[in-house]
Every structure is written in structure tokens, then in C-alpha cells.
N, C-alpha and C positions, 0 to 999 in steps of 0.2 A: 620307800624307794631304797634300792641297794646302796646308793651313795650315802644316804643318811644313816642307814643301818650300820655301815662300816665305821661310822664315827662314834657309835654307842659302845660303851664298855660291855663286853660279854658277861653274862651272868648265868651260872649253872645252878639249877634248882632240881631237887629230888622230886620224884613222882610219889604222891600219897596213895591215890587210888586210880584204877582204870575201869571204865564202864563201857562195854560194847553195846552197840545198838541191839535191841532184842531180836531183830530180824536178821542179824548178821549170820551168814553161813559160809564158813571157809571154803566150802566146795562150790559155792556159787557167788562169784564176785561181780556179776553183771547186773546187779540190781541197785547199786549205789549205797547199800547199807553197810559197806566195809568202813565204818567210822567208829571211832572210840573217843570218849571224853576222858581227858587226863586231869586229875585234880592235883595241884602242886602243893608241896609242903609249906610254902610260904607265899605271901602276897607279893605281887609285882606292882611297881609304881607305873601306872598307865600314862603318866606325863612323860615318862622316859621310854618305856617299852610300849609304844602306842599300838593298840590292836586294830585290826580291820573290823568294821561293823558287820554284823550278820544280816544277810538278806532277809526281808520280811516274808511271812507266809503268803502274802498277796503278790509277791514278785514272781509270779509264774511265767510271765512273758516280758517283764520289765527290761531284761537285758538282751533279748533277741536282736541279733544284728549288731550289737555293740562290740567294741574291741575290748577284750579282757586280757589280763596278764597272768600267765602261769609261771610259777617259780619252783626250783628244786635243785637238789644236789646230785642228780642222777647222771646216767650215761648221755653222751652227746650224739650218739647214733645207735640205731637198733643193733643190739648185741655187741656194741663197741666198747669203748673204755670211758673211765671217768675223766673229767677235765683235769689237767695238770698245770698248775697246782689246783687242788680241789677247791672249788669256789661255788658260791650260789649263783645260779644262772636264771635268767628269765626271758620270756618271749611273749610277744603279743599275738593273740589269735582271736578270730571272730566267733562270737557265740551263735550257735545254730538253733533255729526254732525246733521245737520237739517233733513236729510233723515232718521235718526235713532230715532228720537223723535216724538211722536204723536202730541205734542203741536206745533212743528215748521215745520212739513213736508210741509204744505201748507200755512204757515204764516211767511213771511220774517222778520217781526218785532219782532219775538220771538227767543231767544236762550235758550237752555236747558243745565242743568248740574245736575249730580247726579249719584249714583251707581245703577246698576241693582238690587243688593241685598238690596238696601236701607241702612238705618242705619245712614246716615249723610245728613243733608238738612237744608234749612232755615225753619222757622215755622211761626205760627201766630204772628203778631205784628213785624215781621222783614220787614214790608212794606217799600219799597224804599231803602233797604240796598244795598250796592255795591257788585257786583261780579267783582273781579279784577284778572288780571294775572300779576304776578311779574317777571320782568326781570331786572337784574343788579341793584337791590335795588329800582327800580321805578315801581310803580303800574300803570297798564293800566286798566281803567274802561271799561269792555266789556259788562256788563249787570246790570240791577237793578231789585231787587226782585219784581215779579209781582203776580204770582199765582201758584197754584198746588193743588193736591188732598191729603189731610192729610199732614203729615210731615214724611219724611224719610221712606216711605213705599216702598216695593219692586216693581220694574217696574213703579214707579211714580216719575219721575224726577221733579225737580223744574223748573219753567218757568220764564224767565227773559226778560225784554225789551232788544232788541238787539241794543246796542249803535251804532254799525257801520251803521245800517239801519236808526237810528234816528239822526245820526250825522249832516246831512244837515240841518235838522230843528233846532237842537241845535245851529249850527253856525249862522244861520240867526236870531235866537231869542236872543242869548246872544251878542248883539251888544256892542262893547267896551270892551269885556272881554279879558283877557290874556290867551293864549292857549300854550300848549307844541308846540315846533317847528314843529313836524311832526306827533305827535300822534302815535297810534297803537303800534305794536310789536317792532318797531325800535325807539320808543320814548325815551327809557331809555338812550341810549348812547348819542343821540343828546341833550337831556335835561341836562344831567350831564355836557357835554362839554360846553354848553352855560352858565350854572350856574357857572362853573369854570371861564370862561372868564369875567363874570359879577361880580366876587367877588370884594368887596370894592367899587362897583358902586351903583347907586340907586337901591333899592330893587323893584322887580316887585309886582304888586298888582292887585286885581280883586274885582268886586262887585257882582259877580254872582256865583251861585251854582245850583245844580239840585237835585231833589228828586222824588220819585214816590209815588203813593197811591196804595196799594196792598191788594188784597183779596185772602186768601188761603182757599179753601173749606175743611171743616172738613171731616174726613173719616167717613164712615157709622158705626153705632154702632154695 
């Protein structure tokens, strides 16, 4: 949560390597493959910088109809300005079933979220921001901001890379990383139980994280 994050001491870490998804095409960002894995130069203490769990490969419909949260540092309106002072913003949006979204009907690697009437959405420069579903105080990463038409327009939901579809690639790319015990919608309970058992033991750490590169098409004038 943003309130909790604001209490954590910021930490700056250099990037060691970047690995683009093999299907990424900078001329085609409508397929959800605009995702890059970043390997950090040093490990992070996951008891301090708590990560979101990754959705499981079986979570193809798990989050349909659920309320998710998208966060980012981007513009507050289509073609508008950045918030002043610059700050992390977040908004809750409903996840749309694949068959009900034009962006994901025939594209397995995309997940959609947004209101039919518009009004709430990610926007320009929110590229790579997380779309998470929260259960039992544990966030599960289900999508990453990818593209859309304008921002918060009626009948124009946001399109995100579908983490459940990309999970196999992420697992094989992030070698040596620490993962939630089971990921997905049931990650919260398992993660919390394991964390409780590990209390006063060695802290877990990881050297990997992931982000995406995103382009959001401006609306017509």
C-alpha cells in the first residue's frame, strides 16, 4: 500500500542486466510482450521491500470481475500534466473477462481492466506499472501497464500484459530468484504462513525484478 511504502527508506540499486521478452516488437505493442526483466546488482531484503506475488500460469480466469489496483507516476489526464508534486498514484479498476474486451478476445497475452463508462484508468507514462489484486494484505501481480486508447475513455479499457500467460517465461528468465510459495490468488495465505515460520531466521532476498515498456495511444482531437 502507498501509505506503507512511504514509511520505507528509499533504496537506489543499479541495474545489472536487462532481458526483453523474445517476442517483443517495438513496432507492435498491442500483444502484451512489451515486458523486460531487470536483474539488480545487489540483493534486496524482501522483509523490507515486500514484493507482489506473481499470478500462476493457471490463473487464466481467476481474477475476472475482481477489483484490481493499477499504480504509476504518469499523467493524471489524457495528454495532460504530471501530478504536482510528483507522486505515486493508484486507482481501482475491474478486471474484464477476455471475451468481453476487444484487446484480449484473440490475444492470450493481454488482460484488460477498466470501467465501461470510463473515468478511471492508467495513462501516459504509467508504462510498466503494476496491476495487482489484493488478498489478505498480499498483492498478486496480475498485469503490467501496456497500452490503450487515450486515458479513462468510455468503452476503452486499459490493456495490460497478462502475467499468468507470461509466467513461464518469467520463471525461466529469473534464474535464482526467490518466489512466493505458490503465487496466484492463494499466494497470500501461504506467503504469510511461511513468513511467520521464518521469523527470526535468515531473511530472504532476490536480485531480480520486472518492468515493462508501454505506449498508450492518445485519443483523437
